[in-house]
N, C-alpha and C positions, 0 to 999 in steps of 0.2 A: 270661533272665527279665527282664521289663520292670518297673522300679521306678516306681510312680506316687506322686507327692507332692502332698498337699493344700497349697494356698497360703492361709495364715491371713489373713483379712480381705478376700480377693479377692471381687469381685462378678461374677457371670456377665453378660456384655454382652447376652445374649438374654433371660433371664428375670428378672434383677435379684436373684437369691437370693445372699446372702452366705455364705461358707465352703462353697461347693459345687463350687469349681473345683479341679481337679487337673492337674498337668503331668507329662509323661513324654516320653521320647525314642523316636522311630520313624524309622529310616533316617537318622540324623544330623540330624534336625529335631526341635525342641521342639514338642510338641503340647499344647494346653490343652483340657480338656473339662469340661463340667458334668455332675455325676452326677444332677441333678434333671431337667433338660430334654433332655439329650443333645447340646447345642451342642458343636461341636468346630471348632478351627481351628489353623493353624500360627502359632507365636509368632515375631515378627521379632527377630533378634539385635540390630539397631540401629534401633529405630523412629524415624521422623521426627516432630517436633512438628507438629501440625496446629492451626491457629488461633492465638489469642493466649493469653499466659500469664494466669492468673487474678489479680485484684487482691488483694493481701494487705496487712497492716498495715505491712510493710517495703518494699513496692514503691511508689516515688514517681517519677512521670515527670519528667524534666528535671533531677533532682538527681544530683550526681556520686557520692553515696554513700548507703548505707542508714542509717536511724536505728536506734539500739539501743533495746532495751526500756526502759532507764532514761530515755532522753530522751523517748520517746513517752508514758510513763505517770507521769513524775515519781516514780520509785521510789527509795527510800533504803534502803541496806543496813543491817541490824540485826545486831549480833554478840551472841550469847548467851555469857556468860562462865561457866565452870564454877567450882564452889566448891573 
């Protein structure tokens, strides 16, 4: 018996519908398929990164370390004392 699991939040690469992709094993390969459009392909065990990483608030080119949220936003910690 093949167990098919839906992947929460996954978006089909063919039709773009979210929460319609499920994964199952077939002959020692992981297969993903869309229940809406019928798209199906084999999932790579160790996929290679293609292209550049997206720019985020903590990725700064040329710096030796990442900034923390506190440094970026001037956040101060507030403690609520119980009675």
